[in-house]
Phi, psi and omega in degrees: 000137183295137177241194184304322178304328179267315183299320182299300180296331178288320181293324178301310180296314180298314181292317178294321182290326179292308183300328176292313176297315185284340173277002183301142182098334181282147179276155174282135014267003183299320183294320182299314178307312183293329176291317176293326174295326173293317182296307185301318180295317180303313180292322184283328180257021177299328178268012184311312178302325177289327177295323181283316180245080187306135180289068185272347183205167170297345181259031185279035181264091175251217187291334180283348174251007188282138180293311182295313172308315185293319177297316181293314180302317181293312183305316180286326178288332173308320177290328186274324187310309186293326177295316185285330172292322177298315178302311176302318176296312175306311187295323179288323173300318177299317180293326180292315178296322179293322182287324175298326182265353178283141176264359179265120186300318177298320182289335173290315179296312178296319175296313177305319180288325174295316180294325174297324186286323180286330171295317179295321177295324179297333171276340183290324188299308181291330181289339179289319183287320179299316180292326172299312183295322179293324175292319175296324175300313185297314179297337182296332183282353182271176179303316183284344180050219180226141175290156174286310186247331177123000000 
């Protein structure tokens, strides 16, 4: 059964890959920041299904590992991800502009830091979905596979 040693690197790659794909059309270094956000999110949240269904036994397959709820959630999130990313990117751009035009050093710094954080979050959004699916794909290859409903 895949464990943390497998889920984390796969999550990192899945998260980074999803962020890279969804960042197409973005300028560098914004694209790089989104990919970094995706990689970090993938590594950190690689065990999310196991947090929902704690692995207290080999039969820890509940709603967090179920095919139908995951499929419905992904279908809904697929429609939302691009909108959330657009919002985060617009907010980051606004903060960058505000930081560049400010005469106050702290305000420039704070707006730059906030813009950076928003760019990382823009990469985290698709990464979270991809990482969850990667975890389920790995667990589907085990003897217990995945339940349909939970």
